[in-house]
N, CA and C of each residue as an Amber inpcrd file, in Angstrom:
protein
   573
 -13.2110000-104.8050000  17.6340000 -11.7590000-104.8330000  18.3360000
 -11.4390000-104.2570000  19.2260000 -11.2320000-104.5490000  20.2740000
 -11.1020000-104.1280000  21.9260000 -10.5700000-102.8110000  22.1560000
  -9.5810000-102.5460000  20.3950000  -8.9710000-101.2560000  19.9390000
  -9.9420000-100.6660000  20.0230000 -10.9200000-100.2400000  19.3350000
 -11.9430000 -99.4450000  18.7650000 -13.1260000 -98.8720000  19.9080000
 -13.1170000-100.3900000  21.0220000 -13.5710000 -99.9680000  22.0430000
 -13.0520000 -99.2110000  22.7660000 -12.0240000 -99.4360000  23.0980000
 -11.3040000 -98.4350000  23.7230000 -11.0420000 -97.2580000  23.8320000
 -10.8370000 -96.9760000  22.2970000 -10.6130000 -95.9500000  22.0510000
 -12.0790000 -94.5550000  21.9030000 -13.3550000 -95.6220000  21.5150000
 -14.7050000 -94.6890000  22.0040000 -14.6220000 -94.7230000  23.4260000
 -14.6020000 -95.7960000  23.9640000 -14.7300000 -95.4430000  25.2630000
 -13.8470000 -94.3380000  25.8570000 -12.9550000 -94.2200000  25.8210000
 -11.7750000 -93.3300000  26.0760000 -12.5350000 -91.2180000  25.6000000
 -12.0820000 -91.6850000  24.5490000 -13.1880000 -90.4610000  23.7820000
 -14.5360000 -90.2550000  24.6850000 -15.2670000 -90.4800000  24.4140000
 -16.1420000 -90.1670000  25.3590000 -16.5220000 -90.1120000  26.6910000
 -15.5640000 -90.3330000  27.6020000 -15.2550000 -90.2690000  28.8670000
 -14.5150000 -88.5550000  28.6740000 -13.8670000 -88.1890000  27.6480000
 -12.7390000 -87.4080000  27.6370000 -13.8530000 -86.3260000  27.1030000
 -14.8360000 -86.6890000  26.1800000 -15.6950000 -85.5220000  26.0260000
 -16.4200000 -85.0710000  26.9550000 -16.8980000 -86.5270000  27.5030000
 -17.6720000 -85.6570000  29.2860000 -17.1820000 -85.8790000  30.2200000
 -16.2330000 -85.5380000  30.4160000 -15.6560000 -85.4610000  31.1520000
 -15.6580000 -84.7310000  32.0020000 -16.2420000 -83.6060000  32.8150000
 -16.3290000 -81.6920000  32.9670000 -15.2710000 -82.2450000  34.9060000
 -14.9690000 -80.9880000  35.2280000 -13.8130000 -81.7240000  36.4590000
 -12.6920000 -81.9530000  36.6910000 -12.1240000 -82.0720000  35.2900000
 -10.8760000 -82.6110000  35.2590000 -10.5440000 -84.3400000  35.7580000
  -9.6830000 -84.6930000  36.1360000  -9.6450000 -85.9620000  36.4100000
  -9.7070000 -87.1570000  36.8410000 -10.1750000 -86.3100000  38.5510000
 -10.7870000 -86.0910000  39.5350000 -12.5940000 -86.6110000  38.8850000
 -13.1490000 -85.8500000  38.4920000 -14.2180000 -85.5100000  38.4490000
 -14.4940000 -86.5290000  37.4890000 -13.4720000 -87.2280000  36.5540000
 -13.7370000 -88.5340000  35.3040000 -13.4160000 -89.9970000  35.9970000
 -12.7260000 -89.7960000  37.1800000 -12.6310000 -91.3120000  38.1360000
 -14.1220000 -92.0220000  37.9680000 -15.1690000 -91.2350000  38.6020000
 -16.6030000 -91.9290000  38.2650000 -16.5640000 -92.6050000  36.9760000
 -16.4480000 -91.6640000  35.8070000 -17.2160000 -92.3390000  34.6800000
 -15.4620000 -93.1680000  34.3470000 -14.8250000 -93.4480000  34.4040000
 -14.0030000 -94.2250000  34.2110000 -14.5590000 -95.4150000  34.6070000
 -14.3640000 -95.6320000  36.4280000 -14.7930000 -96.3740000  37.1120000
 -16.2860000 -97.3930000  36.0040000 -17.3870000 -96.2050000  36.2330000
 -18.5290000 -96.5870000  35.4880000 -18.6540000 -97.5770000  33.7600000
 -17.8210000 -96.7740000  33.0330000 -17.3630000 -97.7140000  31.6610000
 -16.2060000 -99.0110000  31.9150000 -15.4980000 -99.1120000  32.6300000
 -13.9440000-100.0680000  32.6490000 -14.4800000-101.1850000  33.3800000
 -15.2780000-100.7520000  34.3130000 -15.2680000-101.6790000  35.5450000
 -16.8830000-102.4180000  35.6450000 -17.7560000-101.6450000  35.1430000
 -19.0560000-101.9150000  35.0960000 -19.7190000-102.7110000  33.9640000
 -19.7160000-101.2020000  32.7800000 -20.2350000-101.5290000  31.5660000
 -19.1830000-103.1110000  30.8010000 -17.7170000-102.3830000  30.4740000
 -16.9200000-103.2460000  30.0270000 -16.3950000-103.9650000  30.5660000
 -16.7070000-104.2970000  31.9420000 -15.7800000-105.6570000  32.7210000
 -14.1880000-105.4110000  32.3190000 -13.8410000-105.0830000  31.6340000
 -12.0950000-105.0850000  31.0770000 -11.3530000-104.8420000  32.8510000
 -11.7730000-104.5580000  33.8900000 -11.0480000-104.6910000  34.9360000
 -11.5920000-104.5490000  36.1290000 -11.2520000-105.0750000  37.1860000
 -12.4710000-105.4280000  38.2870000 -12.0180000-104.4910000  39.3220000
 -13.0680000-104.0450000  40.6040000 -12.9450000-102.4450000  41.2230000
 -11.9580000-102.5490000  42.1230000 -11.2170000-104.2210000  42.6470000
 -10.0400000-103.7310000  43.1890000  -8.6580000-103.4380000  42.4340000
  -8.9240000-103.8210000  41.2670000  -7.9410000-103.1480000  40.3400000
  -8.3310000-101.7600000  40.2000000  -9.5320000-101.1720000  39.8060000
  -9.0260000-100.0080000  39.2000000  -8.9240000 -99.5220000  41.2020000
  -9.7340000 -99.5300000  42.1390000  -8.7490000 -98.9590000  43.3730000
  -7.0920000 -98.4810000  43.5130000  -6.5130000 -99.5270000  43.2750000
  -4.8090000 -99.9770000  42.2880000  -4.3390000 -98.7370000  41.6490000
  -5.5750000 -98.4390000  40.9770000  -5.3860000 -97.9720000  39.3440000
  -5.3550000 -96.5590000  39.9450000  -6.2450000 -96.1820000  40.5400000
  -6.3690000 -95.2950000  41.3810000  -5.2850000 -94.5140000  42.3710000
  -4.6460000 -95.1010000  43.1200000  -3.4310000 -94.8730000  43.6200000
  -2.7400000 -94.8880000  43.4710000  -2.4470000 -95.8530000  42.4680000
  -0.7420000 -95.4800000  42.0770000  -1.6570000 -94.1680000  40.6750000
  -2.0870000 -93.7950000  40.3880000  -2.3970000 -92.9250000  39.3170000
  -2.2280000 -91.3790000  40.6310000  -2.5170000 -91.6230000  41.1990000
  -2.5020000 -90.3480000  42.2330000  -0.8280000 -89.7050000  43.0120000
  -0.1160000 -91.0890000  42.6360000   1.7080000 -91.0880000  43.0820000
   1.8740000 -91.1500000  41.8800000   1.6940000 -90.4100000  40.9220000
   2.7420000 -91.1310000  39.5850000   2.5070000 -89.5160000  38.8470000
   3.9630000 -89.0210000  38.6050000   3.1110000 -87.6520000  38.0960000
   2.2370000 -87.5340000  36.8730000   2.1310000 -86.4910000  36.8760000
   0.8580000 -86.0750000  35.5910000  -0.3740000 -85.4670000  36.0490000
  -1.8990000 -85.6300000  34.7520000  -3.1700000 -85.2480000  36.1130000
  -2.9820000 -87.3350000  35.9600000  -3.9760000 -86.9720000  37.2490000
  -4.9840000 -88.3110000  37.1200000  -5.2670000 -89.2000000  36.3680000
  -5.7590000 -88.1260000  35.6150000  -7.2010000 -89.0360000  34.9000000
  -6.8240000 -89.5430000  33.9490000  -5.5230000 -88.9350000  33.0430000
  -4.3670000 -89.3890000  32.3010000  -3.6350000 -90.4590000  32.1600000
  -3.4020000 -90.6450000  33.7680000  -2.5500000 -91.4480000  34.5090000
  -3.2430000 -92.8910000  34.1420000  -4.6510000 -92.5030000  34.6430000
  -5.7990000 -93.4610000  35.2850000  -5.7790000 -94.3300000  33.4630000
  -6.4110000 -93.3660000  32.6700000  -7.1990000 -94.3620000  31.1890000
  -5.4820000 -94.5330000  30.5900000  -4.3100000 -94.5380000  31.1300000
  -2.8440000 -95.0510000  30.5360000  -3.2510000 -96.6200000  31.0660000
  -3.3130000 -96.5960000  32.8810000  -3.3590000 -97.3040000  33.7980000
  -4.4140000 -98.6420000  33.1720000  -5.8670000 -98.2230000  32.9620000
  -6.9070000 -98.6680000  32.3620000  -6.5680000 -99.5280000  30.6900000
  -6.2930000 -98.8120000  29.9660000  -5.9480000 -99.1130000  29.3010000
  -4.5810000-100.2760000  28.8570000  -3.6000000-100.4250000  29.9980000
  -2.4820000-101.1550000  29.8620000  -3.2340000-102.5250000  30.1190000
  -4.1490000-102.0790000  31.3160000  -4.7800000-103.4430000  32.0800000
  -5.6270000-103.8920000  31.3820000  -6.7670000-103.9580000  30.4670000
  -7.2100000-103.7010000  29.1710000  -7.4250000-104.7540000  28.2610000
  -5.7940000-104.1160000  28.3170000  -5.2270000-105.0490000  27.4510000
  -5.0000000-106.6260000  27.2280000  -3.9520000-106.3170000  28.4590000
  -3.3380000-107.3050000  28.7980000  -3.8980000-108.1280000  29.5920000
  -5.6400000-108.4920000  29.8730000  -6.7820000-108.9690000  30.4240000
  -7.0570000-109.6980000  29.3410000  -6.9820000-108.8190000  28.0660000
  -7.5260000-109.7780000  26.6540000  -7.0190000-110.8200000  26.0650000
  -5.5240000-110.7540000  27.3510000  -5.2060000-112.3500000  26.8760000
  -3.7780000-112.0850000  25.8580000  -3.6720000-110.2120000  25.5410000
  -2.7260000-110.0340000  24.6780000  -1.1580000-109.7330000  25.0120000
  -0.5130000-109.1900000  25.1010000   1.3530000-109.5300000  24.9870000
   1.2770000-107.9300000  25.7430000   2.9200000-107.6870000  25.7870000
   2.7080000-106.7410000  26.0990000   3.1970000-105.1250000  25.2780000
   3.3740000-106.1370000  23.9750000   3.5940000-104.3270000  23.5030000
   2.1060000-104.2280000  22.7680000   1.7050000-105.1570000  22.6190000
  -0.1070000-104.5940000  23.1500000  -0.8280000-103.7420000  23.8790000
  -0.4900000-104.2920000  24.7750000  -1.1000000-103.4090000  26.2700000
  -0.1170000-102.2470000  26.1160000   0.9890000-101.9840000  25.5210000
   1.5510000-100.4950000  25.6360000   0.5810000 -99.5920000  25.0830000
   0.4800000-100.3790000  23.5550000  -0.5290000 -99.7980000  22.4230000
  -1.7850000 -99.4690000  23.3110000  -2.5530000 -99.8330000  24.0450000
  -3.7920000 -99.6990000  24.8480000  -3.7290000 -99.2360000  25.5020000
  -2.1860000 -99.2300000  25.9990000  -2.4030000 -97.0500000  26.8750000
  -2.8300000 -96.3450000  26.2170000  -1.7560000 -96.0900000  24.5940000
  -1.6090000 -95.0420000  24.1090000  -2.8670000 -94.5200000  24.0840000
  -3.1920000 -95.7920000  23.6400000  -4.7790000 -95.8870000  22.8540000
  -6.0570000 -94.6360000  23.5870000  -6.0880000 -95.3590000  24.7960000
  -6.9200000 -94.4110000  25.9000000  -6.1920000 -93.8000000  26.4290000
  -4.9590000 -93.6480000  26.4350000  -4.6540000 -92.0160000  26.7230000
  -5.1770000 -90.5760000  25.6730000  -5.0440000 -90.9820000  24.5690000
  -5.0980000 -90.4320000  22.5250000  -6.1480000 -89.9850000  23.1830000
  -7.1250000 -91.0380000  22.9210000  -8.7060000 -91.0680000  23.0880000
  -9.2630000 -89.9330000  23.7900000  -8.8740000 -90.7490000  25.0600000
  -9.2630000 -89.1620000  26.8670000  -8.9010000 -87.6210000  26.0280000
  -7.6030000 -87.8600000  25.6580000  -6.9060000 -86.1230000  25.2420000
  -7.1650000 -85.7030000  24.2860000  -8.3550000 -86.2710000  23.2280000
  -8.1180000 -85.7350000  21.8630000  -9.6730000 -84.3830000  21.9070000
 -10.7270000 -85.5040000  22.9030000 -11.8130000 -84.3210000  23.1790000
 -11.4330000 -83.0570000  23.3150000 -10.7000000 -83.0040000  24.4660000
 -10.6770000 -81.7820000  24.5340000  -8.7810000 -80.3610000  23.6670000
  -8.8710000 -81.5160000  23.4800000  -7.4780000 -80.6840000  22.2200000
  -8.1010000 -80.2810000  20.8430000  -9.0690000 -81.1000000  20.5330000
 -10.3320000 -80.2290000  19.6780000 -11.2510000 -79.4270000  20.0090000
 -11.3710000 -79.5440000  21.1940000 -12.4780000 -78.1890000  21.9380000
 -12.1430000 -77.1250000  22.0180000 -11.1190000 -77.6240000  22.7650000
  -9.7080000 -76.4070000  22.8380000  -9.7210000 -75.4600000  21.1900000
  -8.8730000 -76.4930000  20.8250000  -8.6940000 -75.6720000  19.8290000
  -9.9540000 -74.9770000  18.8080000 -10.9450000 -75.4770000  18.9890000
 -11.8370000 -74.5380000  17.5110000 -12.8990000 -73.5970000  18.9860000
 -12.5670000 -73.6360000  20.5380000 -13.6420000 -73.2500000  20.6210000
 -12.5280000 -71.6840000  22.0210000 -11.1500000 -71.6820000  21.5450000
 -10.4020000 -70.8090000  22.1500000 -10.7880000 -69.4460000  22.0630000
 -10.5150000 -69.3640000  20.5440000 -10.4110000 -67.4440000  19.9060000
 -11.6670000 -66.7300000  20.5710000 -13.1810000 -68.0270000  20.0820000
 -14.5000000 -67.4170000  20.3300000 -14.6710000 -67.3800000  22.1880000
 -14.1900000 -68.1030000  22.6880000 -13.9560000 -67.7900000  24.1090000
 -13.5560000 -66.9110000  24.7880000 -12.1000000 -66.5490000  23.7530000
 -11.5250000 -64.8230000  24.4100000 -12.3530000 -63.5580000  23.9410000
 -13.6380000 -63.8670000  23.0890000 -14.1550000 -63.0120000  22.4890000
 -15.0680000 -62.6930000  23.2520000 -16.1210000 -64.2730000  23.9500000
 -17.4710000 -64.0890000  24.5680000 -17.2650000 -64.4630000  26.1270000
 -15.8780000 -64.4630000  26.4100000 -15.8800000 -64.6640000  28.0130000
 -16.8380000 -64.4190000  28.8450000 -17.1050000 -62.5400000  29.0100000
 -17.3660000 -61.9940000  29.7280000 -18.8890000 -61.8880000  29.6040000
 -19.2480000 -62.6460000  28.3380000 -20.8570000 -62.4310000  27.9320000
 -22.2960000 -63.1380000  29.2030000 -23.5410000 -62.2800000  29.7100000
 -24.3720000 -63.5100000  30.5320000 -24.0810000 -64.9960000  30.2080000
 -24.6740000 -64.5380000  29.1920000 -24.5280000 -66.2960000  29.0370000
 -23.3330000 -67.1980000  28.8140000 -22.5000000 -66.7170000  28.5720000
 -21.3110000 -67.5970000  28.4340000 -20.9730000 -67.7850000  30.6710000
 -21.1980000 -66.6250000  31.5450000 -21.1980000 -67.0180000  32.8750000
 -22.1670000 -67.8240000  33.3510000 -23.4490000 -67.9980000  33.3190000
 -24.9000000 -68.4400000  33.0790000 -24.1070000 -69.7330000  32.8710000
 -23.5870000 -70.7360000  32.3400000 -23.4810000 -72.2690000  31.3350000
 -21.8520000 -72.2760000  32.4810000 -21.2160000 -71.2490000  32.7500000
 -19.8550000 -71.6620000  33.9010000 -20.7020000 -71.6040000  35.4400000
 -21.4310000 -70.9640000  35.7610000 -22.4390000 -71.3020000  37.4430000
 -23.2390000 -72.4430000  37.1700000 -23.4340000 -73.4100000  36.1060000
 -24.5950000 -74.0850000  35.5360000 -23.2350000 -75.4590000  36.1860000
 -22.1830000 -74.8810000  35.8450000 -21.2150000 -76.4350000  35.5330000
 -20.4390000 -76.6760000  36.8340000 -20.6140000 -75.7530000  37.4320000
 -19.9260000 -75.6570000  38.9640000 -19.9800000 -76.9140000  39.9640000
 -21.6830000 -76.9440000  40.3050000 -22.1530000 -77.4510000  41.1060000
 -22.0600000 -78.7590000  39.8600000 -21.8160000 -79.1260000  38.7770000
 -21.7730000 -80.5980000  38.2500000 -20.0930000 -80.6970000  38.6240000
 -19.7050000 -80.1160000  38.2930000 -18.1800000 -80.4550000  39.0010000
 -18.0790000 -81.0670000  40.0080000 -18.3080000 -80.4430000  40.8380000
 -18.8230000 -80.8750000  42.2230000 -19.6240000 -81.8630000  42.7920000
 -20.1450000 -82.5640000  42.3210000 -20.9230000 -83.5570000  41.7290000
 -20.4270000 -84.9040000  41.5250000 -19.5340000 -84.1260000  40.0510000
 -19.0130000 -85.9930000  39.5330000 -17.6650000 -85.6880000  40.5770000
 -16.7660000 -84.6780000  41.5380000 -15.8870000 -84.6160000  42.1650000
 -16.5220000 -86.1810000  43.5250000 -18.0010000 -85.4120000  43.9790000
 -18.7850000 -86.4840000  45.3720000 -18.9220000 -87.7770000  44.7230000
 -19.0760000 -87.9320000  43.7130000 -19.0920000 -89.0200000  43.0980000
 -18.3380000 -90.2460000  42.7590000 -17.1740000 -89.3100000  42.7670000
 -16.0070000 -90.2280000  42.4030000 -15.3130000 -91.1040000  43.4600000
 -15.5070000 -89.5170000  44.8370000 -15.1850000 -90.0790000  45.9050000
 -16.1340000 -91.3550000  46.8400000 -17.4560000 -91.3480000  47.1570000
 -17.8180000 -92.1050000  46.9980000 -17.9140000 -94.0050000  46.7370000
 -17.4630000 -93.3150000  45.4580000 -17.3040000 -95.1150000  44.4130000
 -16.0900000 -95.2270000  45.4950000 -15.2230000 -94.1160000  45.5680000
 -13.7640000 -94.9200000  45.9180000 -14.3740000 -95.1260000  47.5290000
 -15.5180000 -95.3500000  47.9170000 -15.9000000 -95.4310000  49.6250000
 -15.8190000 -96.9750000  49.2960000 -15.7810000 -97.5740000  49.1800000
 -15.7570000 -99.6160000  49.2360000 -15.3310000-100.6670000  49.8350000
 -15.9110000-101.4060000  49.8010000 -15.4630000-102.2460000  50.5510000
 -14.1340000-103.1360000  50.3400000 -13.5210000-103.0140000  49.0860000
 -12.4270000-103.2880000  48.8170000 -11.2310000-102.4420000  49.2890000
 -11.5830000-100.7510000  49.8220000 -10.7910000 -99.6380000  50.0170000
 -10.7160000 -99.7230000  52.0110000 -11.9240000 -99.1350000  52.2250000
 -12.3040000-100.1110000  54.3480000 -12.2650000-101.0860000  54.7580000
 -12.9420000-102.3380000  53.5350000 -13.2290000-103.3630000  54.1990000
 -14.6850000-103.1490000  54.9390000 -14.7730000-103.8640000  55.7760000
 -16.5700000-103.5370000  56.5830000 -16.6340000-104.3700000  57.8110000
 -16.6910000-103.8860000  58.8840000 -16.6670000-103.8950000  60.0890000
 -16.8750000-106.1570000  60.7880000 -17.8830000-106.2280000  59.7690000
 -17.5850000-107.6410000  59.9240000 -16.6950000-108.6400000  59.5160000
 -16.1090000-107.5750000  58.4530000 -14.8550000-109.1910000  57.9670000
 -14.0460000-108.2210000  59.1480000 -13.7650000-107.0190000  58.9760000
 -12.4050000-107.7980000  59.8520000 -12.4490000-105.2870000  59.9190000
 -12.5560000-105.9590000  61.8980000 -13.2340000-104.4280000  62.2060000
 -11.4570000-103.5360000  62.3210000 -10.6510000-103.7140000  62.7400000
  -9.2260000-103.5170000  62.1360000  -9.1440000-103.1260000  61.2820000
  -8.8180000-103.5230000  60.1960000  -9.6300000-102.6890000  59.2410000
  -9.6580000-101.4950000  58.7270000 -11.2320000-101.8150000  58.8620000
 -12.1180000-100.9810000  58.7890000 -12.1010000 -99.7370000  59.0950000
 -11.7830000-100.1230000  60.4520000 -12.0380000 -98.5350000  61.7810000
 -10.2760000 -98.1290000  61.4860000  -9.0220000 -98.3060000  61.1290000
  -8.2830000 -98.0290000  61.1440000  -7.6270000 -96.8060000  59.7930000
  -8.5760000 -97.4830000  58.7930000  -8.8190000 -96.9130000  57.1400000
 -10.3640000 -95.9910000  57.5700000 -11.2240000 -95.6550000  58.2470000
 -11.8400000 -94.9840000  58.7460000 -10.9200000 -93.0340000  59.0150000
 -10.4700000 -93.9370000  59.9540000  -9.4640000 -93.3890000  60.6690000
  -8.5210000 -92.7150000  59.9110000  -8.1080000 -92.9970000  59.2900000
  -6.6170000 -92.7510000  58.2830000  -7.4610000 -91.7450000  57.1400000
  -8.6090000 -91.9220000  56.3840000  -8.8540000 -90.4960000  56.0720000
  -9.9860000 -89.7250000  56.7900000 -10.2480000 -89.6670000  57.8490000
 -10.6400000 -88.8780000  58.5960000  -8.8630000 -88.1860000  58.8920000
  -8.1850000 -88.3150000  59.3860000  -6.8830000 -87.8190000  58.9850000
  -6.5520000 -86.8490000  58.9000000  -7.1460000 -87.6590000  57.6230000
  -6.4330000 -87.4110000  56.1630000  -7.2530000 -85.2080000  55.2990000
  -8.0900000 -86.0250000  55.8420000  -9.5050000 -85.2070000  55.6350000
  -9.0300000 -84.2690000  56.9080000  -8.7610000 -83.6250000  58.1250000
  -8.6230000 -82.7050000  58.4920000  -7.2050000 -82.2130000  58.5340000
  -6.2030000 -83.5560000  57.9620000  -5.0180000 -82.5000000  58.0860000
  -4.3370000 -81.7260000  56.5720000  -5.5920000 -81.9220000  55.2350000
  -5.3380000 -81.5030000  54.2530000  -6.7980000 -80.3170000  54.5370000
  -7.6750000 -79.9640000  54.5700000  -8.5750000 -79.1290000  54.4970000
  -8.2470000 -77.9580000  55.9640000  -8.3430000 -78.6330000  57.0780000
  -7.9210000 -77.6580000  57.6670000  -6.6150000 -77.5690000  58.8810000
  -5.8060000 -78.0300000  58.4640000  -3.9080000 -77.7810000  59.2180000
  -3.2750000 -77.8480000  58.0860000  -3.6620000 -77.5450000  56.4960000
  -3.3480000 -77.0140000  55.6830000  -1.7660000 -78.1260000  55.1560000
  -1.9390000 -79.7170000  55.6130000  -0.5250000 -79.9930000  54.8840000
  -0.4680000 -80.5660000  54.0880000   0.5890000 -80.2530000  53.1340000
   0.6200000 -80.8120000  51.2830000   0.5620000 -81.8130000  51.5190000
  -0.6800000 -81.8640000  50.4500000  -1.4580000 -83.6060000  50.3040000
   0.3490000 -84.7990000  49.7810000   1.0090000 -84.0360000  49.4190000
   1.6320000 -85.4900000  48.8070000   2.4940000 -85.6470000  50.8070000
   2.7740000 -84.6820000  51.1000000   3.0690000 -85.4700000  52.7750000
   1.6630000 -86.0010000  53.3640000   0.7120000 -86.1590000  53.4830000
  -0.5260000 -86.8730000  53.6060000  -0.2060000 -87.5990000  53.0890000
   0.1230000 -88.1530000  51.7160000   0.1610000 -89.4910000  50.8870000
   1.0060000 -90.5060000  51.7240000   2.0280000 -89.7710000  52.0240000
   3.5170000 -90.6510000  53.1890000   2.9290000 -90.6680000  53.7250000
   2.4770000 -89.5810000  54.9140000   2.3100000 -90.2520000  56.2920000
   0.6830000 -91.3580000  56.1430000  -0.3470000 -91.4820000  55.5200000
  -0.5390000 -92.0180000  55.3630000  -0.6980000 -94.2430000  55.1170000
   0.3090000 -93.6690000  54.2350000   0.9560000 -94.7590000  53.2610000
   1.4670000 -95.2650000  54.7440000   2.8020000 -94.1280000  55.4180000
   3.3780000 -95.2670000  56.4460000   2.6950000 -95.5660000  57.6880000
   1.2670000 -95.2850000  57.8240000   0.3050000 -95.2620000  58.8600000
  -0.4190000 -97.1510000  58.8440000  -0.3280000 -96.7070000  57.3870000
  -1.3050000 -98.4310000  56.6040000  -0.5500000 -99.4560000  56.9980000
   0.4280000 -99.3670000  56.4280000   2.1980000 -99.9290000  57.0180000
   1.9430000-100.4780000  57.4100000   2.5650000-100.0060000  59.1880000
   2.0320000-100.0580000  60.6650000   1.3170000-100.2100000  61.3200000
  -0.1750000 -99.6240000  60.7650000  -1.6100000-100.1190000  61.4320000
  -1.6810000-101.4260000  60.7100000  -1.8330000-101.4120000  59.9460000
  -2.3050000-102.5830000  58.9560000  -1.6730000-104.2040000  58.2340000
  -0.0040000-104.0180000  58.6350000  -0.0090000-105.1460000  58.6620000
   1.1360000-105.7620000  59.4250000
């Protein structure tokens, strides 16, 4: 049954998704798009865009939308699709909840020990790698087009990517404003 597969998939993503929502995106895409083929790459890109613009953590928002879309594509009705989004969201959050309840007291007791510090020093580069993987997975033809297919769209997309990176990293422009600026520029330049 698709609900069981959905629960197991998002439970595993929640269990192994270090680095927050952005770190989970590559895991979500691998499972939902490639492994189970519940949604297409283009739909996943749209889900990520909507998840970034809606309030709340991007990983949870993505799980919610992926669960809804997966059940909807399975041919079930609106009510079942809503249940699918609830299943995926609950499954994603459940491992963190369980782990936090189990280790919160022990962590406070042992957080300054060399072993715990060593574990976190190894996890930091792993998180950066997951974030880089999520970025690279989203740099595909659906998002940037290609020079041979549509050179205008490709170069505008690359320009918006570079401008957004410079604006947020070096000019310290608020990311919410950058999303608005990029959306406006995309509408003006691409349509």
